N, CA, C and O atoms as CSV, one atom per row, in Angstrom:
chain,resi,resn,atom,element,x,y,z
A,1,UNK,N,N,-122.503,203.026,26.874
A,1,UNK,CA,C,-122.073,204.001,25.899
A,1,UNK,C,C,-120.997,203.359,25.030
A,1,UNK,O,O,-120.063,202.728,25.526
A,2,UNK,N,N,-121.150,203.532,23.750
A,2,UNK,CA,C,-120.197,202.938,22.816
A,2,UNK,C,C,-118.949,203.806,22.690
A,2,UNK,O,O,-118.954,204.986,23.040
A,3,UNK,N,N,-117.908,203.209,22.196
A,3,UNK,CA,C,-116.675,203.944,21.958
A,3,UNK,C,C,-116.855,205.046,20.938
A,3,UNK,O,O,-116.215,206.095,21.021
A,4,UNK,N,N,-117.734,204.804,19.971
A,4,UNK,CA,C,-118.000,205.823,18.953
A,4,UNK,C,C,-118.649,207.063,19.570
A,4,UNK,O,O,-118.294,208.188,19.220
A,5,UNK,N,N,-119.592,206.861,20.482
A,5,UNK,CA,C,-120.250,207.986,21.156
A,5,UNK,C,C,-119.226,208.738,21.999
A,5,UNK,O,O,-119.206,209.969,21.998
A,6,UNK,N,N,-118.377,208.006,22.719
A,6,UNK,CA,C,-117.328,208.649,23.517
A,6,UNK,C,C,-116.404,209.469,22.625
A,6,UNK,O,O,-116.049,210.596,22.970
A,7,UNK,N,N,-116.018,208.920,21.500
A,7,UNK,CA,C,-115.129,209.632,20.580
A,7,UNK,C,C,-115.774,210.906,20.062
A,7,UNK,O,O,-115.117,211.944,19.981
A,8,UNK,N,N,-117.052,210.840,19.710
A,8,UNK,CA,C,-117.760,212.042,19.216
A,8,UNK,C,C,-117.856,213.100,20.314
A,8,UNK,O,O,-117.706,214.293,20.049
A,9,UNK,N,N,-118.106,212.658,21.545
A,9,UNK,CA,C,-118.194,213.581,22.675
A,9,UNK,C,C,-116.846,214.251,22.932
A,9,UNK,O,O,-116.784,215.461,23.153
A,10,UNK,N,N,-115.788,213.482,22.904
A,10,UNK,CA,C,-114.448,214.038,23.118
A,10,UNK,C,C,-114.081,215.000,21.990
A,10,UNK,O,O,-113.490,216.051,22.237
A,11,UNK,N,N,-114.424,214.648,20.770
A,11,UNK,CA,C,-114.157,215.548,19.639
A,11,UNK,C,C,-114.895,216.866,19.817
A,11,UNK,O,O,-114.347,217.931,19.531
A,12,UNK,N,N,-116.127,216.799,20.284
A,12,UNK,CA,C,-116.891,218.019,20.524
A,12,UNK,C,C,-116.235,218.847,21.629
A,12,UNK,O,O,-116.105,220.065,21.503
A,13,UNK,N,N,-115.824,218.188,22.706
A,13,UNK,CA,C,-115.200,218.887,23.831
A,13,UNK,C,C,-113.869,219.521,23.435
A,13,UNK,O,O,-113.471,220.532,24.013
A,14,UNK,N,N,-113.179,218.938,22.456
A,14,UNK,CA,C,-111.887,219.466,22.004
A,14,UNK,C,C,-112.032,220.525,20.915
A,14,UNK,O,O,-111.058,221.182,20.545
A,15,UNK,N,N,-113.239,220.687,20.409
A,15,UNK,CA,C,-113.454,221.670,19.350
A,15,UNK,C,C,-113.547,223.080,19.935
A,15,UNK,O,O,-113.617,223.269,21.150
A,16,UNK,N,N,-113.545,224.037,19.053
A,16,UNK,CA,C,-113.680,225.432,19.463
A,16,UNK,C,C,-115.063,225.636,20.076
A,16,UNK,O,O,-116.058,225.178,19.514
A,17,UNK,N,N,-115.136,226.313,21.215
A,17,UNK,CA,C,-116.461,226.544,21.822
A,17,UNK,C,C,-117.309,227.475,20.959
A,17,UNK,O,O,-116.777,228.209,20.126
A,18,UNK,N,N,-118.617,227.445,21.155
A,18,UNK,CA,C,-119.481,228.304,20.348
A,18,UNK,C,C,-119.198,229.791,20.580
A,18,UNK,O,O,-118.652,230.192,21.608
A,19,UNK,N,N,-119.581,230.570,19.610
A,19,UNK,CA,C,-119.381,232.015,19.685
A,19,UNK,C,C,-120.031,232.551,20.954
A,19,UNK,O,O,-121.152,232.183,21.306
A,20,UNK,N,N,-119.304,233.421,21.623
A,20,UNK,CA,C,-119.811,234.005,22.857
A,20,UNK,C,C,-119.362,233.267,24.112
A,20,UNK,O,O,-119.673,233.683,25.228
A,21,UNK,N,N,-118.626,232.164,23.926
A,21,UNK,CA,C,-118.129,231.377,25.058
A,21,UNK,C,C,-116.623,231.229,24.932
A,21,UNK,O,O,-116.107,230.938,23.853
A,22,UNK,N,N,-115.921,231.430,26.039
A,22,UNK,CA,C,-114.469,231.322,26.037
A,22,UNK,C,C,-114.016,229.868,26.049
A,22,UNK,O,O,-112.954,229.539,25.521
A,23,UNK,N,N,-114.822,228.998,26.654
A,23,UNK,CA,C,-114.473,227.584,26.738
A,23,UNK,C,C,-115.736,226.763,26.911
A,23,UNK,O,O,-116.809,227.301,27.185
A,24,UNK,N,N,-115.597,225.453,26.747
A,24,UNK,CA,C,-116.712,224.541,26.973
A,24,UNK,C,C,-116.912,224.335,28.470
A,24,UNK,O,O,-115.938,224.280,29.221
A,25,UNK,N,N,-118.135,224.224,28.901
A,25,UNK,CA,C,-118.465,223.780,30.250
A,25,UNK,C,C,-119.261,222.491,30.103
A,25,UNK,O,O,-119.727,222.172,29.010
A,26,UNK,N,N,-119.420,221.753,31.188
A,26,UNK,CA,C,-120.189,220.512,31.104
A,26,UNK,C,C,-121.630,220.788,30.705
A,26,UNK,O,O,-122.201,220.040,29.911
A,27,UNK,N,N,-122.220,221.834,31.233
A,27,UNK,CA,C,-123.616,222.154,30.894
A,27,UNK,C,C,-123.751,222.641,29.452
A,27,UNK,O,O,-124.752,222.360,28.794
A,28,UNK,N,N,-122.758,223.360,28.966
A,28,UNK,CA,C,-122.782,223.792,27.566
A,28,UNK,C,C,-122.641,222.583,26.644
A,28,UNK,O,O,-123.321,222.495,25.622
A,29,UNK,N,N,-121.761,221.655,27.005
A,29,UNK,CA,C,-121.648,220.420,26.228
A,29,UNK,C,C,-122.961,219.652,26.251
A,29,UNK,O,O,-123.383,219.108,25.230
A,30,UNK,N,N,-123.606,219.607,27.409
A,30,UNK,CA,C,-124.892,218.912,27.535
A,30,UNK,C,C,-125.916,219.493,26.551
A,30,UNK,O,O,-126.643,218.745,25.897
A,31,UNK,N,N,-125.970,220.805,26.450
A,31,UNK,CA,C,-126.906,221.454,25.526
A,31,UNK,C,C,-126.584,221.114,24.074
A,31,UNK,O,O,-127.488,220.858,23.279
A,32,UNK,N,N,-125.303,221.112,23.731
A,32,UNK,CA,C,-124.920,220.831,22.345
A,32,UNK,C,C,-125.083,219.364,21.989
A,32,UNK,O,O,-125.406,219.037,20.847
A,33,UNK,N,N,-124.866,218.480,22.944
A,33,UNK,CA,C,-125.086,217.052,22.703
A,33,UNK,C,C,-126.560,216.810,22.396
A,33,UNK,O,O,-126.890,216.001,21.529
A,34,UNK,N,N,-127.444,217.507,23.102
A,34,UNK,CA,C,-128.886,217.352,22.871
A,34,UNK,C,C,-129.267,217.771,21.453
A,34,UNK,O,O,-130.246,217.267,20.904
A,35,UNK,N,N,-128.512,218.681,20.858
A,35,UNK,CA,C,-128.796,219.159,19.507
A,35,UNK,C,C,-128.148,218.309,18.420
A,35,UNK,O,O,-128.463,218.457,17.239
A,36,UNK,N,N,-127.242,217.417,18.821
A,36,UNK,CA,C,-126.521,216.581,17.870
A,36,UNK,C,C,-127.271,215.270,17.685
A,36,UNK,O,O,-127.504,214.544,18.651
A,37,UNK,N,N,-127.643,214.970,16.464
A,37,UNK,CA,C,-128.491,213.813,16.188
A,37,UNK,C,C,-127.801,212.473,16.417
A,37,UNK,O,O,-128.449,211.513,16.834
A,38,UNK,N,N,-126.501,212.390,16.154
A,38,UNK,CA,C,-125.843,211.090,16.250
A,38,UNK,C,C,-125.230,210.794,17.622
A,38,UNK,O,O,-124.536,209.791,17.788
A,39,UNK,N,N,-125.486,211.665,18.605
A,39,UNK,CA,C,-125.065,211.418,19.981
A,39,UNK,C,C,-126.331,211.391,20.835
A,39,UNK,O,O,-127.121,212.335,20.790
A,40,UNK,N,N,-126.540,210.316,21.620
A,40,UNK,CA,C,-127.729,210.283,22.476
A,40,UNK,C,C,-127.648,211.368,23.551
A,40,UNK,O,O,-126.556,211.795,23.925
A,41,UNK,N,N,-128.794,211.806,24.041
A,41,UNK,CA,C,-128.815,212.821,25.093
A,41,UNK,C,C,-128.081,212.308,26.322
A,41,UNK,O,O,-128.330,211.199,26.794
A,42,UNK,N,N,-127.177,213.127,26.831
A,42,UNK,CA,C,-126.397,212.794,28.022
A,42,UNK,C,C,-126.485,213.954,28.990
A,42,UNK,O,O,-126.494,215.111,28.570
A,43,UNK,N,N,-126.550,213.662,30.287
A,43,UNK,CA,C,-126.547,214.770,31.246
A,43,UNK,C,C,-125.104,215.179,31.545
A,43,UNK,O,O,-124.162,214.453,31.229
A,44,UNK,N,N,-124.950,216.346,32.154
A,44,UNK,CA,C,-123.612,216.902,32.356
A,44,UNK,C,C,-122.739,216.027,33.257
A,44,UNK,O,O,-121.520,216.004,33.088
A,45,UNK,N,N,-123.334,215.310,34.206
A,45,UNK,CA,C,-122.519,214.450,35.073
A,45,UNK,C,C,-121.959,213.256,34.295
A,45,UNK,O,O,-120.824,212.842,34.532
A,46,UNK,N,N,-122.740,212.705,33.378
A,46,UNK,CA,C,-122.257,211.603,32.535
A,46,UNK,C,C,-121.138,212.099,31.624
A,46,UNK,O,O,-120.128,211.418,31.446
A,47,UNK,N,N,-121.318,213.267,31.057
A,47,UNK,CA,C,-120.284,213.856,30.200
A,47,UNK,C,C,-118.994,214.041,30.995
A,47,UNK,O,O,-117.908,213.739,30.501
A,48,UNK,N,N,-119.115,214.535,32.219
A,48,UNK,CA,C,-117.942,214.721,33.075
A,48,UNK,C,C,-117.232,213.412,33.367
A,48,UNK,O,O,-116.003,213.361,33.361
A,49,UNK,N,N,-117.993,212.350,33.622
A,49,UNK,CA,C,-117.384,211.043,33.899
A,49,UNK,C,C,-116.636,210.512,32.673
A,49,UNK,O,O,-115.537,209.970,32.794
A,50,UNK,N,N,-117.236,210.671,31.500
A,50,UNK,CA,C,-116.587,210.208,30.267
A,50,UNK,C,C,-115.282,210.965,30.045
A,50,UNK,O,O,-114.254,210.357,29.747
A,51,UNK,N,N,-115.319,212.277,30.189
A,51,UNK,CA,C,-114.115,213.072,29.968
A,51,UNK,C,C,-113.044,212.752,31.007
A,51,UNK,O,O,-111.860,212.698,30.675
A,52,UNK,N,N,-113.444,212.540,32.252
A,52,UNK,CA,C,-112.486,212.198,33.294
A,52,UNK,C,C,-111.860,210.841,33.028
A,52,UNK,O,O,-110.655,210.661,33.205
A,53,UNK,N,N,-112.686,209.874,32.599
A,53,UNK,CA,C,-112.196,208.529,32.298
A,53,UNK,C,C,-111.131,208.564,31.212
A,53,UNK,O,O,-110.182,207.780,31.239
A,54,UNK,N,N,-111.286,209.464,30.266
A,54,UNK,CA,C,-110.361,209.585,29.132
A,54,UNK,C,C,-109.288,210.642,29.360
A,54,UNK,O,O,-108.545,210.983,28.440
A,55,UNK,N,N,-109.203,211.167,30.600
A,55,UNK,CA,C,-108.206,212.179,30.965
A,55,UNK,C,C,-108.291,213.423,30.090
A,55,UNK,O,O,-107.267,213.990,29.707
A,56,UNK,N,N,-109.500,213.841,29.779
A,56,UNK,CA,C,-109.716,215.067,29.014
A,56,UNK,C,C,-110.170,216.153,29.978
A,56,UNK,O,O,-111.104,215.959,30.756
A,57,UNK,N,N,-109.514,217.273,29.920
A,57,UNK,CA,C,-109.866,218.397,30.784
A,57,UNK,C,C,-110.422,219.528,29.937
A,57,UNK,O,O,-109.916,219.813,28.852
A,58,UNK,N,N,-111.454,220.161,30.436
A,58,UNK,CA,C,-112.013,221.321,29.747
A,58,UNK,C,C,-111.198,222.539,30.162
A,58,UNK,O,O,-111.171,222.910,31.336
A,59,UNK,N,N,-110.536,223.152,29.193
A,59,UNK,CA,C,-109.740,224.338,29.510
A,59,UNK,C,C,-110.124,225.487,28.640
A,59,UNK,O,O,-109.557,226.572,28.764
C-alpha cells in the first residue's frame, strides 16, 4: 500500500461520517472505500491495521 492510499484512507476516516451514522466503523469505511475510484478495495481488517499503524482512532 502506498503512502498516498494511506493518506486518502486516513482523510476519509477523519471526515464527517455519512448521513445516518454517528461515526465511522471499519465496515462502513470498507463500503465507502469500495465506492471510491482512487483507493483500491480494502477489507475492514486491513483498514484497521492502517489506522492503528498511524495511531488513528475511530471516535
